[in-house]
C-alpha positions as CSV (number, residue, x, y, z in Angstrom):
1,M,78.7,125.0,172.2
2,E,78.5,128.7,171.7
3,P,79.1,130.1,168.2
4,F,82.4,131.7,167.3
5,F,82.1,135.2,165.8
6,P,84.8,137.1,163.8
7,S,84.8,139.8,166.5
8,D,86.0,137.2,169.0
9,R,88.8,136.1,166.6
10,K,89.9,139.7,166.3
11,M,89.9,140.2,170.1
12,A,92.0,137.0,170.5
13,A,94.5,138.3,167.9
14,D,94.8,141.7,169.7
15,F,95.4,139.9,173.0
16,L,98.1,137.8,171.6
17,M,99.8,140.8,170.0
18,H,100.1,142.6,173.3
19,E,100.8,139.5,175.3
20,K,104.6,138.9,175.9
21,I,105.1,135.3,175.0
22,W,108.3,133.7,173.9
23,F,107.3,131.6,170.9
24,D,110.8,130.8,169.7
25,K,112.2,129.7,173.0
26,F,112.8,126.1,171.8
27,K,115.2,127.3,169.1
28,Y,117.3,129.1,171.7
29,D,117.2,126.1,174.0
30,D,118.5,123.9,171.2
31,A,121.2,126.3,170.3
32,E,122.4,126.5,173.9
33,K,122.3,122.8,174.2
34,R,124.5,122.4,171.1
35,Y,126.9,125.0,172.4
36,Y,127.5,123.3,175.7
37,E,127.8,119.9,173.9
38,Q,130.6,121.3,171.8
39,M,132.3,122.7,174.8
40,N,131.9,119.9,177.3
41,G,130.4,117.0,175.3
42,P,126.8,115.8,175.4
43,V,124.9,116.4,178.7
44,A,124.3,113.1,180.4
45,S,121.2,112.1,182.4
46,P,121.4,112.1,186.2
47,S,121.9,108.3,186.2
48,C,124.9,108.6,183.9
49,Q,126.5,111.7,185.5
50,Q,129.2,109.5,187.0
51,S,130.2,107.9,183.7
52,A,130.1,111.3,182.0
53,S,132.4,112.8,184.5
54,T,135.0,110.1,183.7
55,T,134.8,110.7,180.0
56,S,134.4,114.5,180.1
57,S,138.1,115.0,180.2
58,A,138.5,112.9,177.0
59,G,135.7,114.6,175.0
60,P,137.6,117.5,173.5
61,G,140.7,115.4,172.9
62,G,138.6,112.9,170.9
63,D,137.1,115.6,168.8
64,Q,140.6,116.9,168.1
65,N,141.9,113.5,167.1
66,E,138.9,113.1,164.7
67,L,139.7,116.5,163.1
68,V,143.4,115.5,162.7
69,T,142.4,112.2,161.0
70,R,140.0,114.0,158.6
71,I,142.7,116.5,157.7
72,A,145.1,113.7,157.0
73,N,142.6,112.0,154.7
74,L,141.9,115.2,152.9
75,E,145.6,115.7,152.3
76,V,145.9,112.2,150.8
77,E,142.9,112.8,148.6
78,N,144.4,116.2,147.5
79,Q,147.7,114.5,146.6
80,N,145.8,111.9,144.5
81,L,143.9,114.6,142.7
82,H,147.2,116.4,142.0
83,S,148.6,113.3,140.4
84,V,145.4,112.7,138.3
85,V,145.6,116.3,137.1
86,A,149.2,115.9,136.2
87,D,148.5,112.8,134.2
88,L,145.7,114.6,132.3
89,Q,147.9,117.5,131.5
90,L,150.6,115.2,130.1
91,A,148.0,113.4,128.0
92,I,146.7,116.7,126.6
93,S,150.2,117.9,125.8
94,K,150.9,114.6,123.9
95,L,147.7,115.0,121.9
96,E,148.5,118.6,121.0
97,T,152.0,117.5,119.8
98,R,150.4,114.8,117.7
99,L,147.9,117.2,116.2
100,N,150.6,119.7,115.3
101,T,152.6,116.9,113.6
102,L,149.6,115.8,111.6
103,E,148.8,119.4,110.5
104,K,152.4,120.0,109.4
105,S,152.4,116.7,107.4
106,S,149.0,117.5,105.7
107,T,150.1,121.1,104.8
108,S,153.3,119.8,103.2
109,H,151.3,118.2,100.4
110,H,149.7,120.1,97.4
111,P,145.9,120.5,97.6
112,S,144.1,117.5,96.0
113,A,143.2,118.2,92.4
114,T,140.1,116.9,90.6
115,P,140.8,113.4,89.2
116,P,140.8,113.2,85.4
117,T,138.0,110.6,85.4
118,Q,135.6,113.3,86.7
119,H,135.7,115.4,83.6
120,V,132.2,116.7,82.7
121,T,131.4,117.5,79.1
122,P,129.7,120.9,78.7
123,M,126.3,120.7,77.0
124,K,125.1,124.3,76.9
125,K,128.1,126.1,75.6
126,V,130.8,124.5,73.4
127,E,134.0,126.5,72.7
128,S,135.4,126.5,69.2
129,P,138.4,124.2,68.6
130,A,140.6,127.2,67.7
131,A,140.1,128.8,71.1
132,P,142.9,128.1,73.5
133,P,142.1,125.9,76.5
134,K,141.3,127.8,79.7
135,K,143.8,127.5,82.5
136,V,142.5,127.1,86.1
137,E,144.7,128.6,88.8
138,L,145.0,126.4,91.8
139,P,145.5,127.9,95.2
140,S,149.2,128.1,96.2
141,A,150.2,125.6,98.8
142,P,152.2,126.7,101.8
143,P,156.0,125.9,101.6
144,A,156.9,122.6,103.1
145,K,159.5,122.6,105.7
146,K,160.7,119.0,105.6
147,V,159.7,116.5,103.0
148,G,160.6,112.8,103.4
149,P,161.4,110.4,100.6
150,S,157.9,109.0,100.4
151,E,156.3,112.4,100.2
152,A,158.8,113.4,97.5
153,D,157.7,110.3,95.4
154,D,154.0,111.3,95.8
155,E,154.8,114.8,94.5
156,D,156.6,113.4,91.5
157,E,153.6,111.2,90.7
158,D,151.3,114.2,91.0
159,D,153.5,116.2,88.6
160,D,153.3,113.4,86.0
161,I,149.5,113.8,85.8
162,D,148.6,116.4,83.2
163,L,145.1,117.7,84.1
164,F,144.9,120.5,81.6
165,G,146.8,119.2,78.7
166,S,146.3,119.3,75.0
167,G,143.6,116.6,75.1
168,D,141.0,119.2,75.9
169,E,140.8,120.3,72.3
170,E,140.0,116.8,71.1
171,E,137.4,116.5,73.9
172,D,135.8,119.8,72.8
173,Q,135.6,118.6,69.2
174,E,133.9,115.4,70.3
175,A,131.5,117.3,72.4
176,A,130.6,119.6,69.5
177,K,130.0,116.6,67.3
178,V,127.8,114.9,69.9
179,R,125.8,118.1,70.4
180,E,125.2,118.6,66.7
181,E,124.1,115.0,66.3
182,R,121.6,115.3,69.2
183,L,120.2,118.5,67.7
184,R,119.8,116.9,64.3
185,Q,118.0,113.9,65.9
186,Y,115.7,116.3,67.9
187,A,114.8,118.3,64.8
188,E,114.0,115.1,62.8
189,K,111.8,113.8,65.7
190,K,110.0,117.1,66.0
191,S,109.3,117.3,62.2
192,K,107.8,113.8,62.2
193,K,105.5,114.6,65.1
194,P,102.0,115.3,63.9
195,G,100.8,118.8,64.6
196,L,97.4,119.8,66.0
197,V,94.8,119.8,63.2
198,A,92.2,122.6,63.4
199,K,88.7,121.4,62.8
200,S,85.2,123.0,62.7
201,S,81.7,121.8,63.2
202,I,79.2,123.3,60.7
203,L,75.4,123.1,60.7
204,L,74.0,123.6,57.2
205,D,70.4,124.6,56.2
206,V,69.7,123.2,52.7
207,K,66.5,124.7,51.3
208,P,64.4,123.0,48.5
209,W,62.5,124.7,45.7
210,D,59.0,123.8,46.9
211,D,57.0,121.2,48.8
212,E,57.1,118.7,46.0
213,T,60.9,118.3,46.1
214,D,62.1,114.8,47.1
215,M,63.9,115.5,50.4
216,A,65.3,112.0,50.6
217,K,66.9,112.3,47.2
218,M,68.2,115.8,48.1
219,E,69.9,114.4,51.3
220,E,71.4,111.6,49.2
221,C,72.9,114.1,46.8
222,V,74.3,116.2,49.6
223,R,75.9,113.2,51.3
224,S,77.4,112.1,47.9
225,I,79.9,114.9,48.2
226,Q,83.1,113.3,49.4
227,M,86.3,115.4,50.0
228,D,89.5,115.0,52.0
229,G,88.8,116.4,55.5
230,L,85.0,116.3,55.3
231,V,82.8,114.0,57.5
232,W,79.0,114.1,57.3
233,G,77.0,113.8,60.5
234,A,73.4,113.7,61.6
235,S,70.6,115.3,59.7
236,K,66.8,116.1,60.1
237,L,63.9,117.8,58.3
238,V,62.8,121.1,59.8
239,P,59.4,122.7,58.8
240,V,59.6,126.1,57.2
241,G,56.0,126.9,56.3
242,Y,53.3,126.1,53.8
243,G,54.2,122.4,53.9
244,I,57.8,123.1,52.9
245,K,60.7,121.6,55.0
246,K,64.4,122.3,54.9
247,L,67.3,119.9,55.4
248,Q,69.5,120.5,58.4
249,I,72.7,118.5,58.2
250,Q,75.8,118.4,60.4
251,C,79.4,118.1,59.1
252,V,83.0,118.3,60.5
253,V,85.7,119.8,58.3
254,E,89.4,120.4,58.5
255,D,90.0,124.2,58.3
256,D,93.2,123.8,56.3
257,K,91.6,121.7,53.6
258,I,87.9,122.7,53.3
259,G,86.1,126.1,53.6
260,T,82.5,127.0,53.8
261,D,82.6,128.5,50.2
262,I,83.6,125.2,48.7
263,L,80.8,123.4,50.6
264,E,78.1,125.8,49.4
265,E,79.4,125.6,45.8
266,E,79.4,121.8,45.8
267,I,75.9,121.5,47.3
268,T,74.3,124.1,45.0
269,K,75.5,122.2,42.0
270,F,72.4,120.0,42.5
271,E,70.1,122.6,41.0
272,D,67.1,120.2,40.6
273,Y,66.8,119.8,44.4
274,V,68.6,122.7,46.1
275,Q,67.5,126.3,46.0
276,S,70.0,127.8,48.5
277,V,72.5,126.8,51.4
278,D,72.9,128.7,54.6
279,I,75.2,128.2,57.6
280,A,73.1,127.8,60.7
281,A,75.9,127.3,63.2
282,F,79.7,127.3,63.0
283,N,81.9,126.2,65.9
284,K,85.7,125.5,66.3
285,I,86.7,122.2,67.7
């Protein structure tokens, strides 16, 4: 088989472009066939030409009868649809009438007021008993055209309820008493609550007179100082030089009760053992 080159394909396309060929002939044949079938009925084969000739005269009449039947059916359906639409319009008109009646009956009543059981006692701002009660203006209701006996009775019952009567002054006084009682209880509770105690951690350097000072006895004397708000901690001996050691002792004090001056004064009272007292470190807790 010889290979097929693109140049050959191009030549074939050019040839087909200039060649007069009726590619859509089958479409026109089908259209012509349908046209003649509509005019004379379907074309019969040579074997059935005789039977076709007998029925050819009845072909157009049969189509006409079919059209008449379809038109009659469409008219019946159209009448049915008209009746359905009429029923729907009647139902809609009844619904609109009923809605208008309900709206008129609802607007004939006064707007519903807040029931007296839903009274909320103000907590932030309490008016003085001497101040007149505030009046709340309700929106005016539209005038009722016709009011039946039952509706008139309902209106009389609503008029008997006094929503903004003189009882507001008594309620305001009770609210003021409750508020004062709660404030007093809160103040008492806050006063009993212990406040934050400020404390400090102090590291003291207690120096002896010489290397012959009894350091154990000196520490015992220092720890013998007992005051409210003073707690002694760990201690150690730190060499200073020439065989002399100083006592480093930790303590925690409450700032409001004990100061560093009082500590130094109390420790230096042991003159036989203590030469001086220095503060090595001071930290707030």
